[in-house]
N, C-alpha and C positions, 0 to 999 in steps of 0.2 A: 409533384406526386406527393401525397401525403402518406406517413407511415401507418401500416395496418396493426391490428391488434397484436399479431405475432411479433412484429417489429418492436412493438412498444414493451412487450414483455421481455424481449431479449436486451433491449436497451436498459430496463430497470434492472434485471439481474445483473448484467454487466456493470452497473454502476453500484448496486447495493451490495453485492457479495463483497468487493474489496473493502468498502466502507465498513461492513460489519466485521470483517477480519481485523481491520485496524482498530476499530472501537472495542473489540472484546480482547484482542491480544495485547494492546499497548500496556495495560497495567501489569499483565503477567510478564512482558518483555522488560519492563521497567524494574520490576523486583528481581528478575534474573541478572540484569545489569547491576543492580544494587548488591546482590549476593557475590558478584564477582568483583566488587569494587570498581566498576567502570563508571566514575563520577566525574563531573567537570563543574567548575564554578559557574553559577548563575549569573552572567554579566549584566542581566537586566534588573537585578535586585541588589539592593544596598547592604543587606545583612550577610552577605557571603555565603548563602546557602549552596548545597551542592545538588546537582540533579543528574539522573542517569543519562549517559550518553554513550554512544550514538544511537538515535532512533531511526536513522536513514535506512537500514537494512530491513526493517519491518515494513516501511513504506515502499520499499522497492519490491519486496516480495508481494505486496497486496497489489501493485500496480502490475506486476508480471501476471498475478492470477487474474486480473481483469482483462488482461490482453489475451491470456489463453481462452478465457470465457468467451470473448468477442470472437476468437478464431473457430470455437466450436459452433457458434450460432451462425456464423456468416460464411465460414469455409473460405475465407481470403487469407492469402499470404501476408497481407499487409500487418496484421497484429504481430505475427512472428518477427518480420522486419523490424518493428518498433521495439520488440523485446529485445533484439540483438543490440540495436543502437542505444537502448538504455543501459544494457549490461556493459557495453563497451565504454560508454561515457563514464 
């Protein structure tokens, strides 16, 4: 069975909204972390520069947002279970 147009739209929205959130909010989140002096040494560079850390909370929020959107479109409880597993881990 091939997905219909409505399935394709819901899949695109479910994938693109979290991507856009990360793309738009990462610079703002990084400047917030810099302002709070939440910096760590970049171990992949030899010059000892400091980078904002941690970026994980923003990524987890975008992932949870994608799962909530999937729940809205598909009405299945599976995305909510996945959110629970992600938050527990």
